[in-house]
N, C-alpha and C positions, 0 to 999 in steps of 0.2 A: 519520369520523371515527376510529372505535375500527378500521375494519378498514381503513384507509390507515394507519393509525398499528403495528400489526400485521402488513402488509406490510412496510413498510417494515423493521422489527426485525428480519424473519426473514430477509428479501435481503441485510441488510448484516451482520447475522450471521456468515450463512455466509461473506462474502466477507472479514470481518478475520480470522475462523476461518481459511480460506485462507490468508493474507497471512501470521499467525503460524506456521502450519506449512512455508511456504515459505523464511520469514527464519528460524525453528528449524533447518532441513536446511541452509539456507548456513552458516549458525556451527559445526555440527556439524563441517562437511566442511570447513571453514577459509577456505569463501568470504565471510567476513564483513566487513563494512565499519561504519564511524561512519555514515555514510548511512542503512545499513540496519538498526542497532540503534535510530537517531531514530525510522525509519517504523516498526518493531515496536510505540515506544512509542506514536504516535500511533494504529496499528491497535488497540494494548490499550485507550485512551482510546475511541474509537470504541466500541469493542466494548463497555463500561462504561454509555454512553453507552446506546446500545439494549436492553440487556437490563436497565437499573437505574432510567432516567428514561422513556424512550417509553412503558414497559406504566403507569407512574403515571399518565402523560397520558391513554394509552388507557382507563385504567380510569374516568379526572375525568369523562373526556366521556362514557361510557356509563352510569355510573352518576347525571348530572348534580350530583351533593352528594359532598364531600369523608365518602369511610368510611376511610382509612386513618390515622388518629390524629394526636394533637398535634405527637409527635417526627418523625415522615415530613413531617409542614407544615413545620416549621421545619429542615428539612435538607435538603428534595429540589431548591429553586433553590439554595440554598447551594453543594451538592454539582453541581447541573448549571451552574451557572457556572464553578466548580472547572474542571470537565473544560475548557469550553469554551474559558477561557483557558489552560489548558495546552496546548490543541491548538496554538493561537495562537502562543506562546512555542516550544512546540516545532520549529514549521516554523519560523522566526526563527533558532533554533539550527542548524538545518539549514546554513546560510549560513557555518557556520567547522569543518565537516563536510568530510572525505574521503569518496567521493566515485568515484573512478577508481581503476586498479591501479597502484603507485607502483614500474617498474620497478627504481630503484636503490634500493639494501638503505639506504644512507646517508641517504636519505627520510625514514625512519621507519615505524612498523610503519602497515597500513593498519589497524588498529582498537586505539583506545587505552580502557579501558573506563574508565580512572581519574577521563579528566575529562568522560565519559558519563553516569557515577554518579552524578557530580558535579553535573554541569551539569541532570540530569534530577529530582534532590533539592532543587536549586535552584527551578526551576520550580513543583515543587509544591507547595513552602513558598508561593512567592508567591501560586501560583494558588489555595491555600486561604483565604490572610488578604486579599485584598481581596475577596472576598463577604460576607463574617461578618457587616453589618450587613445584608443578606438573612435571615440565620440568629435575627438577635438581633430583628430586628422582626415576623418571621412571628408568625402566631395564627388561631386559632379563632374565627368571630363563625359566630352564628346567622341564618340567612335564610331567615326566614318557616318552614316544614318542615323544611329544607333547613338543612347545614351547612356554610360555609363556608372556604377557607383564603387568609389575603391578607395584606398586609405591611401593618401600621402604622406611621407613623413620629412619633415622638412629636413635641410641638409645641418641647419644648423644643432639641432635636438639628434645626429644620428648618434653619436655616443651614449649620451643617455639612457635613448631608447634601445640601444643595443644593449644595456646593461638592464633594462629593465624586463628587456623582453626573455631575459632568461628568469630571470628572480621572479617574473611573477605566474609564470606553471610551474615553478619550483613550489611555491609558496600555496597558491592556491589548489594545488591539483597533486604532484606526487608526494609530500608531505603527508598530507590529512589522506589521501586513499592510505599510502601506506602504513598510518599508522592506527587507522581505523582497522584493514584486514589485521593487523600484527596484534591486536587487543581482542577481535573476535575469535579470533585460533587460538590463543592463549587460554581465553574466556569455556571458551569450548573444548578444549583439552583437560582444561580443569575442572567441569559440569561433569565431562562424561568417566573419569578419572578418581575425583574425588569427591564429589558431590553425594549426599545421601541419599538423592533422591535425582537421576544425572538424566532421564529422560523428560524430567519436569521443566528442569533449570536450562536444558538447553535449546530447547525449542522455538524459544525468540530468538536468544544467540544466531541458531546456523540461519532461521530466516535474516539478520539483519545482515550475516556476514555475506551470504547468496546477493544481498541490493549491492552491499557494497562491493563486490566482486564482479558484479557485472556494471556495477558503473563505472569502473575501473579499467576494466576492459573495453566500453564502448564505446567512454570519450577517449582512450587514448590515442586512435588513430586522427580525434576532432585538434587535441592539443599539438600532438605530432605536425601535422600539417599547417599548426597555427602560426609555433613557432619557426618552422623550417620556413618558410614565407619573410615573417617578419625580420628573420635575422639576417633576412640578403642573400640566400644562397641561393642554388637555381629552381624554379619553380618546381614543384612537385607534380607528377602526373596528373593530369583533369579527371583519370579515373576513380585516383585514389581521393583528392578533393570529392569527387561528389561521393562516393564509398564512406568516407568519415562523415560528409552531412548527413544520410541517413543513417548513420550510427547513431547519431547524436541524438535524434529524435525518435529512431525505433528505443532508444533505450529510456525516455519517460513514456513510452507506450508496453514496455516489460515491467517493468518497477508492479504495474495491478495484479499482472499475473503472479507473479512471485507471493507476492501477498497473499493473493486468494486461494490459492494452491499448496501454501505451505503454512500461512498464519492460521492459528485456530480464531481465536476471534474476530476474523475477518471473515471466515470460510461460513462460522456459522449465522453473524450477522448477516451474508448472499443470503442464506437458504431461509434468515425472517424475512429480509426485502422481500425475498422470489413470494413467499409466501401471502406475505401481503397484500402485490400485486393480482396474486392467483383472485385471492379471497375479492377481494374489490373487482375482479373483470367478472368475476361469475356470482356478481347478487342477483344478475336480473335472473340467474335461473331458479326455476323452482323445487323447494325441495332441497338445494343445494347448503351443507351449513357446513363452516366454514372452523377449525379450533382456533380458539383463543390465543393471540401472541402473547405468553406470557415470559419472558426471558427470552434468549439465545434461540436457537433453531433447533438444537438439541434437546430442551423442553417442553417442544413445540408439540416434536416427535412420539417424546416421552408420555406425554399428556392425551395424545391422540390413541393411543398402544392403550394405554391405563384405563381410559373410558368404554374400547373398546373390551378390555377382558372384562371389565365391570360389567358390562351389557348382557356378555354372556355368562356370566355367573347367575345375573338375575333371571334366565332363564330358567322353567323349571318344567319338564314332562308330565301333563295333567295328571294321566294313570298313576304315576311312581308317587306323584305328593298325596293324592290321594288312597295310594294302600300304604303310607307311611304316616298319612295321619289316622286313618282308621288301625295300625297297629300301638299308635300312642295312644287311642283313646279303650282303647281293650284293656280289659282287665282279666287276666287268667285266672280262671280259680285254683284251688288248691285242689280237689278232687280230680281236672282236667287239664292240670299238668303233666304234660308229658316229661318234664326231669326234674321229679321228686327229688332225686337228691342232691341236686344243686342250692334248692330249699333250706333240705339239713343242715347240708355244709356251712353255709351262710350263718343258720342258727347256731349252733356248734360256736 
C-alpha cells in the first residue's frame, strides 16, 4: 500500500503541476477563460490532496500505528474531506462558466475574475464547514502497544449526527454530481444535434462531462464507506475501505490525464512547454536552432514547416538560373525568328 500510494502521489503531482504551468501560461498570454480558472483551482486542490493527505495514509500503512500526533489526527480527515467537497462543488460551478471564445464584444469578457474569486471563496468556506464534526470527534486511543486515530461520537449527539451524516453526503456529493452530469449531458446533446458548429461547441463540454463522471464514479466508494461507518451499521470489509481510499487518490491523478488527452488548449500548451524545455536543454549543442515559440504548439509547428518550405523555395540550381537569365537578356531578331507567324498575328 505505501508503494502504491507513493506512485499515485508522484505521478499525480507531476501531472497537476504541468496543468498549473499550462494554465498560468495561458493567462499570461491573454488566453484565459472562466473554465480554465476553475480547472486551475481543481488542479491545485488535487495537488494539495496528493502532497498533504496521501502521504499521511502511506506513513500510517507503513508504520501500522499512528505516529503523527494529536493535531494531525484531528485535522487530517477534516482537511481531506474539505478538499473532496471543494472538488465536487468546483465542477458544479463550471456549468455557469464561459468556456468558448466569444466573437462579439458585447457578449462580455471571456474571463471575469470577480465572480470566480467570490465563487471559490464561498466553495471553500462551505467545504471547510461541513466536515467540522470529523475534526471535533477525532481522538487518539491506545490499542495494545500501538496508538490509533479514531472518530468517537458522544452519545448525547448520536441522534443529531445520525441525521447529519445522511444530509452531508447528499448535499455535498450526490446532488452536485447528478446536477453536473445531467447539465453536461443535456448540453452535449443540444450541441451535437442543434448547434451550427457542433464539433467546436461540444469539445469542452465532453471534457467536463468526462471529468464529472470520473469524479462521481471514483469517489462513490469513499462516500459509501464513510456513510456506512458513520451511521453505525456493521463495519464494511477492510478491502473495500482500502480500495475506496486508493480510488480517492487515483481520482486526483486521473484528472490531468483526461485534460491532457482531450482538452485541445491543454494539449497544445503541453507541446509548447515540451518545446521550450527541449530548446533550453539543447542550448549547449552548437548549430542547434530552436523555433520561436509564438502562440501554441500548433503555431510553432506551422512556423517551422513554413520556414522549411520558404528555404527550399529560395534554393535554385545555378545552371537553370543561368539558362533563364540568358533567355531573358536575349533579343531575337526578326530575320532569325523561328516562328514569324506569331509575330504577324500579334501585329494584326
